[in-house]
C-alpha positions in Angstrom: -17.5 -7.5 -5.5 -16.1 -3.4 -5.7 -13.5 -3.9 -8.0 -15.4 -6.5 -10.5 -17.8 -3.6 -10.5 -15.5 -1.0 -11.2 -13.8 -1.9 -13.7 -16.9 -3.3 -15.9 -18.6 0.6 -15.7 -15.0 1.2 -17.0 -14.3 -1.4 -19.4 -18.0 -0.2 -21.1 -17.1 3.8 -20.9 -13.5 2.6 -23.0 -15.5 0.7 -25.1 -18.2 3.2 -25.6 -15.5 6.0 -26.3 -13.2 3.9 -28.9 -16.4 3.2 -30.6 -17.9 7.3 -30.8 -14.5 7.9 -32.2 -14.4 5.1 -34.4 -18.7 5.9 -35.6 -18.2 9.4 -35.2 -20.3 11.8 -37.5 -22.7 8.9 -39.1 -26.0 7.8 -38.1 -25.6 5.0 -36.6 -23.1 6.6 -34.3 -26.0 7.5 -32.1 -27.7 4.4 -32.0 -24.0 2.9 -30.7 -23.8 5.6 -28.4 -27.3 5.4 -27.1 -27.2 1.7 -26.8 -23.7 1.8 -24.9 -25.3 4.4 -22.8 -28.1 2.7 -21.6 -25.6 -0.6 -20.7 -23.4 1.6 -18.8 -26.3 2.8 -16.9 -27.5 -1.0 -16.4 -24.4 -2.0 -15.0 -24.0 1.6 -12.4 -27.7 0.3 -11.3 -27.6 -3.6 -11.0 -25.9 -4.3 -7.9 -28.2 -1.6 -6.1 -31.3 -4.4 -5.6 -28.6 -6.4 -3.6 -27.2 -3.5 -1.4 -31.4 -2.7 -0.7 -32.0 -6.4 0.4 -29.0 -6.6 2.7 -27.5 -9.7 0.3 -24.4 -8.2 0.1 -23.2 -5.2 -0.4 -20.8 -2.0 -1.8 -20.4 -1.3 1.9 -18.3 -4.3 3.1 -15.7 -3.3 0.9 -15.5 0.0 2.7 -15.8 -1.3 6.5 -13.2 -3.9 6.7 -13.8 -5.7 10.5 -10.5 -7.0 10.6 -9.7 -7.1 14.3 -6.1 -7.7 13.0 -5.9 -4.3 11.4 -7.6 -2.8 13.8 -4.7 -4.2 16.7 -1.7 -3.4 14.0 -2.7 -0.2 13.4 -3.1 0.8 17.4 0.0 -0.2 18.3 1.6 1.8 15.3 -0.9 4.6 16.7 0.5 3.9 20.2 4.1 3.9 19.2 3.8 6.9 17.6 2.7 8.2 20.8 5.5 7.0 22.6 8.2 8.5 20.3 6.1 11.6 20.9 6.2 11.7 23.9 10.0 10.7 24.3 11.0 13.3 21.8 9.0 15.8 23.8 10.7 14.9 27.4 14.0 15.1 25.8 13.5 18.5 24.4 12.2 19.5 27.7 15.7 18.3 29.4 17.2 20.3 26.5 15.7 23.3 27.4 16.5 23.5 31.0 20.0 22.1 30.1 21.0 18.6 29.5 21.5 18.4 26.0 21.5 15.2 24.4 19.8 12.7 26.3 18.1 10.0 25.0 14.8 8.8 26.7 12.7 5.4 26.2 9.4 4.9 28.1 7.8 2.1 28.5 4.1 1.6 28.3 1.0 -0.1 29.2 -1.8 0.3 27.3 -5.8 0.0 28.4 -7.8 3.5 27.9 -5.1 5.8 28.5 -1.4 4.7 28.7 0.3 4.0 31.8 4.0 4.4 32.0 6.0 1.6 33.6 10.0 2.7 33.3 11.6 5.5 31.6 14.9 4.9 30.6 17.2 8.0 30.4 20.6 7.6 28.7 23.0 10.5 29.3 26.1 8.8 27.7 25.9 11.9 25.4 25.1 14.7 27.6 26.4 18.2 27.4 25.3 20.3 30.5 24.8 23.9 30.0 27.4 26.6 32.5 24.0 27.1 34.6 23.7 23.4 35.4 27.2 22.5 35.6 27.4 22.1 39.6 24.2 20.1 39.8 23.6 16.3 40.3 22.2 16.0 37.1 21.1 12.2 38.6 18.6 13.8 40.7 17.9 16.9 38.3 17.1 15.0 35.5 15.1 12.5 37.6 13.2 15.5 39.0 13.0 16.9 35.6 11.1 14.2 33.9 9.2 12.5 36.5 7.2 16.4 37.1 7.2 16.7 33.0 5.7 13.2 32.4 3.5 13.1 35.7 4.8 9.8 36.9 6.9 8.7 39.8 10.2 9.4 40.9 10.6 5.6 41.0 9.8 5.2 37.3 12.9 7.0 36.0 15.9 4.9 35.5 19.4 6.6 34.7 22.0 6.0 33.3 25.2 6.9 31.7 
């Protein structure tokens, strides 16, 4: 409904511009301009009674109550949150001297994120000199569990 309404307004405006260009400076031009102005106002005002009576409205075009669309958006937003958490955890490990780690987080969604599993890939790990003689598995597990606020049993590490 809104698209056809806007297209009608645009069509009348374009026709009035063309007519004005063709009849500019003539007495007939003033008459045609007045007719097109009245027609434009009539087209703009025409759907208002239906909108105010509640039969149909332009609001329907702006407020989409589509549950599937909302689910897709929530899934996308949640995936962004998880990827941000993964990147932040990798940055934390990098700052602690464990460079090249890859973190993957599995979650359950509800009113808040519940982290079920944190997987840390140490295949490309490069350790700073200050942490070379430390058990990398227990150190990485401790850093990740403390940073994300999860139990150490949730953190899975592999090479």
